[in-house]
C-alpha positions as CSV (number, residue, x, y, z in Angstrom):
1,M,27.2,28.7,0.6
2,I,25.5,25.7,-1.0
3,R,27.6,23.8,-3.5
4,P,26.0,23.2,-6.9
5,I,26.1,19.4,-6.4
6,S,24.4,19.8,-3.0
7,A,21.7,22.0,-4.5
8,L,21.2,19.4,-7.3
9,A,20.9,16.6,-4.8
10,L,18.4,18.6,-2.8
11,L,16.3,19.4,-5.8
12,L,16.3,15.8,-6.9
13,G,15.2,14.7,-3.4
14,L,12.3,17.1,-3.5
15,A,11.3,16.0,-6.9
16,A,11.3,12.4,-5.8
17,C,9.0,13.2,-2.9
18,A,6.5,14.9,-5.3
19,I,6.6,11.9,-7.7
20,N,6.0,9.3,-4.9
21,D,2.9,11.1,-3.6
22,P,0.0,8.5,-3.9
23,L,-2.7,11.2,-3.7
24,P,-3.7,13.6,-6.4
25,P,-3.2,17.3,-5.7
26,A,-6.1,19.0,-3.9
27,A,-8.2,21.3,-6.2
28,N,-10.6,22.5,-3.5
29,A,-11.1,22.5,0.3
30,D,-13.0,19.2,0.4
31,E,-10.2,17.4,-1.5
32,A,-7.6,19.1,0.8
33,A,-9.6,17.8,3.9
34,C,-9.7,14.3,2.5
35,R,-6.0,14.4,1.7
36,A,-5.2,15.5,5.3
37,Q,-7.5,12.8,6.7
38,A,-5.7,10.2,4.5
39,Q,-2.3,11.3,5.6
40,D,-3.3,11.3,9.3
41,S,-5.0,7.9,9.1
42,P,-3.9,5.3,11.7
43,A,-3.3,2.7,8.9
44,A,-0.8,4.9,7.1
45,K,0.9,5.9,10.4
46,E,1.2,2.2,11.4
47,A,2.8,1.4,8.0
48,F,5.3,4.2,8.4
49,R,6.0,3.1,12.0
50,R,7.2,-0.3,10.7
51,L,9.7,1.4,8.3
52,A,13.2,0.2,9.0
53,P,16.1,2.3,7.7
54,G,18.7,0.5,5.6
55,N,16.4,-2.2,4.2
56,P,15.4,-1.2,0.7
57,T,13.2,-4.3,0.0
58,Q,11.2,-3.8,3.2
59,R,11.1,0.0,2.5
60,D,9.5,-0.5,-0.9
61,R,6.9,-2.9,0.6
62,V,6.0,-0.7,3.5
63,M,5.8,2.4,1.3
64,A,3.4,0.6,-1.0
65,E,1.3,-0.5,2.0
66,A,1.2,3.1,3.3
67,A,0.3,4.5,-0.1
68,A,-2.5,1.9,-0.5
69,A,-3.8,2.8,3.0
70,E,-3.8,6.5,2.2
71,R,-5.6,5.9,-1.1
72,R,-8.3,3.8,0.6
73,V,-9.0,6.5,3.2
74,Y,-8.9,9.3,0.6
75,L,-11.4,7.5,-1.7
76,R,-13.7,6.7,1.3
77,C,-13.7,10.3,2.3
78,M,-14.2,11.6,-1.2
79,R,-17.2,9.2,-1.7
80,A,-18.7,10.2,1.6
81,R,-18.6,13.9,0.5
82,G,-20.1,12.9,-2.9
83,L,-16.9,13.9,-4.8
84,A,-16.0,10.4,-6.1
85,P,-18.2,7.8,-7.8
86,R,-19.2,4.7,-5.8
87,G,-18.0,1.3,-6.8
88,G,-15.1,0.6,-9.0
89,V,-12.3,-1.9,-9.0
90,E,-10.1,-2.6,-6.0
91,P,-6.4,-2.3,-6.8
92,V,-4.4,-5.5,-6.9
93,L,-2.2,-5.7,-3.8
94,P,1.1,-7.7,-3.8
95,P,1.1,-10.9,-1.7
96,R,2.6,-10.5,1.8
């Protein structure tokens, strides 16, 4: 039997995962395909590979790099499919 506190912790953890998702929810099959492509991108996988447990400062930086990589691949895919406008402003990235 799950204790109420354990259930609360589990729900809060799941909510945090949904909040930290850098990509918008997919509304159609093309968006879902671009989302999958972004999550499977080599740049995002490389960032997650560098993630070291127990170092919150490094974790924040690596998660930001992985999110930026996923967003770049997602927008590139969406533009290639004609679902996102071309151009725009590049996001400001923190210094390394």
